[in-house]
C-alpha positions, 0 to 999 in steps of 0.5 A, spaced: 470 532 511 470 524 513 467 523 505 473 527 503 478 524 507 475 517 504 476 519 497 483 521 499 484 514 502 482 511 496 486 515 491 492 513 495 491 506 494 490 507 487 497 509 487 500 502 487 496 500 481 501 500 475 502 507 472 499 511 478 506 512 481 506 519 477 500 521 481 503 521 488 503 529 489 496 529 488 494 526 495 501 525 498 504 531 503 511 533 501 513 531 508 509 525 508 511 520 514 511 512 513 511 507 519 512 500 519 517 500 513 524 500 516 527 498 510 525 504 506 528 511 505 524 517 509 518 520 506 515 521 499 522 517 497 520 511 501 513 511 499 515 511 492 520 505 493 514 501 496 510 503 490 516 501 485 517 494 489 509 493 488 510 494 481 516 490 479 514 484 483 506 484 481 502 484 475 494 485 475 495 488 482 488 489 484 485 491 491 478 492 494 477 496 500 472 492 505 471 497 510 473 504 511 472 508 518 474 515 519 475 519 526 477 526 526 483 526 521 485 519 521 482 514 516 482 506 517 482 502 511 481 494 511 483 491 504 484 485 501 489 485 495 490 480 489 496 480 484 500 475 480 507 474 482 511 476 476 517 479 478 522 479 484 519 481 491 522 481 497 528 477 495 523 472 492 524 470 485 517 470 480 513 464 481 507 466 476 502 464 482 496 468 484 496 471 491 491 474 495 492 477 502 489 483 506 491 489 510 489 494 515 492 501 514 491 508 518 492 514 514 492 521 517 490 526 512 491 534 513 489 539 508 487 534 503 493 530 503 496 524 506 501 526 512 502 519 515 501 512 514 501 506 518 500 499 515 499 492 517 499 486 512 499 479 512 506 478 509 506 471 513 500 469 508 503 472 502 510 469 503 507 462 504 503 463 498 509 464 494 513 458 497 518 463 501 516 460 508 512 453 510 505 454 510 
């Protein structure tokens, strides 16, 4: 089970790469619940909004899974991310800058699909790299 859950988790993060949003139904449950996104619509619609934000704000988005820990129905992923800021992102106009930031995500998986997602990302570092807040 844990190896299958790791595979589902890795595929979930691939959804944020250009063009992969069309595959949300492959690994995300229709009753998906996201946490930590107060601005997003509930459920899968909110996930699609986040994916669209990443796709419109970044090009060359890449992620690297650094660690994966499984326990029961949960998968914890520590990852690093990089991209070029080529479009508006969270109100910040495109800078053309290469950015790098990290995050820790917890996914709950049931029947081979992600049913819940919590995330903590280093948004302060990201905003500093974009010049949106002082570094």
